[in-house]
N, C-alpha and C positions, 0 to 999 in steps of 0.2 A: 761498289763503284757508283759515282754520281755523274750524270751527263748534264751539263748546264747548256741549254740552247740559248745563245745570245741573240743572233740575228743573221739571216742569210746562211752562210756556211760557217760562221764564227761560232765556236763552241768550246767548252772546257771539259776535259776528262779529269775528274777528281778521284784519286784513290787515297789510301790511308796517309801516304807521305809524299805523293807526287801530284801536282796540279798542272795539267798540260793544256795550254791554250792552242787552239787550232785555227789557222787562217783568220787573223784578227783584222776585221774591218770595223774600226772603232770611231770613225768620224761622225759628226753631227748630221742630222737630216738635211738633205738638199745641198750638200757641199761638193758633189761631183756632177758632171754633165750626164744627160740621158745616154743610155746605150742603144736606144731605138728612138727614131723620130717620126717614122711613118707607120710601121706595122702596129706599134703600140703607142699610147699617148706619151708625148715627150716630156716626161716628168724628171726632175733632177733626182739624182741618187745620193745616198740611200733614201728610200721612200719613207722610212720610219726612223725615229730616234732610237738610241739604245734603251733597253729596259731599265727602269729605275733601280732594280734589285741586283744589278750585276757587279757593282764596284767591289763589294766584299770578296767575291771569288777572284776578281782580277787582282786584288791585293795579295792573294795567296799563290799566284802563278809561279811555278818553278821552272817550266820549260815551255817551248813553243814549237809546234810542227807547222811547216809551211808546205802546202801542196803545189802551189804555183804562184806566179807573180801578178796576176790580174788584180786590178785595184778593188774589186769586190771581194777579194780574199786577203789582200794585204794592202791597206791604204796608208796614207801618210801618217795618220794618227796612230795606226797600228805599229808602224815603224818607230814612231816617236816613243810609244809606250815600251817597246822592246829595247830601244837604245837607253832610255832614261833609267830603266830598271836592270839593264845589263842581263836580260833574260837569255839563257842558252837556247840557241835556235838549231833545230834539226830540219834538214831540207834535202831535196834532190841534188845529186852531184852536178846536175846541169844548171842549178840555180846558185851554187855556192859563190862563184866569183861576183855575181851581181849583188847578192845580199851583203857580201863583205864590203863592196864598194859603197853600199848604203849605210855602212857603219854598224851592221848587226853582228852579234856575237855568235857566229856559226861554230858550233862545237862538234857537230857530227853530220856527215852526209850519208845518203842512202842511194843505192843503185837498184835497178829493176831486177827482181827475182833473186836478189842476194840478201840472205838473212844475216843480220848483225846484232851484236849485243846492244841492249837498250834499257837503261834504268833497271838493271837486274833481271830483265827478260830479253825479248827478241823483237826486232822490227824488220820488215821486209818491204821493199819498194814494189808496187804493183803498177804495171802500165795502165795509163788512162788515155782514151781518145776523146778529145774535146770537140766533138761534133760529128755529124753524119756527112760523109762525102768530103768535098774540097775544103770546107770551112775549117776542118781539123788542122790543116797545115798552118794557116795564118794564126790560128788560136794558140799555137805553140805547145811546148811540152808541159805535161801535167803528171804528177805522181800520186797514186793512191798509196795507202799504207795498211799493212796487216801487222797488228801489234799483239804480243802476248806479254803480259806483266804478271809477276808472281801473285798467286792467290786472287786473280781477277779474271773476269770473263774476257775472252779474246775479242778484239775489235777490228773490223775492216772499215776503213775510211775510203770509200770508192772515189771521192773527189769529183771533179767535173769530167764526166765521161758518159759515153753512150754504152749500151750493153754490147760487150765484146767477148771474144773467147777468153781473154784474160780475166774479165769479171766473172764469167761463168766458172772458170777454173778455181778461182778463189772460193766462191760460194760452195762449190761441190767437193773440192779436195781439201781446202783448209778448214772448212766448216766453222766460220766465225760465229761466236755466240751473239755478237752485236754487229750489225752492218748498217752503215750510214750511207744513204743515197741522196744525191743532188736531184731533186724532183721538180724543179721549176720549169722545165722544158724551154729554157732560154733560147731566144732567136733574135738575130739582128734583122735589119730591114730587108736584107737579101740573104741568100743561102739557106741551107737546111738548118734544123735545130742544133744547138751547141750542147745540149744535154739530152738525156733520155726522154723520149716521148712518154706520155702517161701509160701507154700500152707496155713500154719497156720497163717502166717503174713497177708496174704490176708483175711483169715477168721476173724482175729482180726480187721482188718481195716473195713471190711464190717459191722461187728457187733458194732463197736464203734459209739456212737451217735453223737460225735463231731469231731473235728480235730484230726488227728493222726500224731505224729512225730516218724519217724523210725530212730533209731541210732544203735550203736554197729557194725559198718561196716568199713572195710578198715583201721583198726588201729592195729589189732592183727592178727597173721598169721594163726590162725585156723578158721577164718571166711570167707567162700567163697562167700557169697552174696555181690554183688557190688551195689553201689548207682545207677549207670546207669542202671543196670539190673532190680533193683526194681522199679525205675521210669518208665521203659518201661512196666513192668507188670501192674503197677498202671494205666498207660495211656491206655493200651490195654483193661483194665477192667472198664474204666471210673471212677477210684478212685482217680485220681491225684488232683482233685479239693478239696478234703477233706484231703489231705495228704501233708506232708512235708518230704523230704529226704535231710536234710541240709548238706552243705559242712562244713568242719571244719572252725570254726570262724564265721559262719553265725549266724545272729540274726533274730529271728522270732518274730514279734510283733502281739500279739493276742488282 
């Protein structure tokens, strides 16, 4: 299995015959408004362009997984790419109607804690809570995914979530061989963080039974956690050997 980290939460899971795009934010740099104006510098999003090496793997995409509908996970360029190439889309049952309205080819929906057939293997929807406290309500529904594909390591995409009992259950009972955590500690100008704090990212990493890939950093302006800072935390705590903090365009082979 190869994991191609594109930018933010956008990634590609490449197996022998399936190439799964996750949460495509494919627009050019500075084409969306800032997500924070006061707490963090009001820079237009995305903060960085797409990596130069990503087009060949995008040309091979066979399916797309969407965790939720925020524009830093599915932007207009991402939608255009999916429509243009008629890519089969897999999403939460709660997002099906909206994605169909946008003209996307939704071929499968997933519900929380229900395991379904998926590309010769299985997929299960995992609850995600997009923020600490009140902010989780306006942030809306989010779905993580636990995926088992034939002859491949199992993968847990936690998506935009804080550390919850559901997250803990997946790590300890499903025992994913690869876990992906949104580590940017995103926060609006008001309310508590939308993603795990660094302390909870560390907790996630310690409790994960396999490798951990940390993403959702340095691409949108309301995420203060940096890759260098997180790598240093991992190094200080002896966690770097089980962790990846990839640069945009980096390919991880598992």
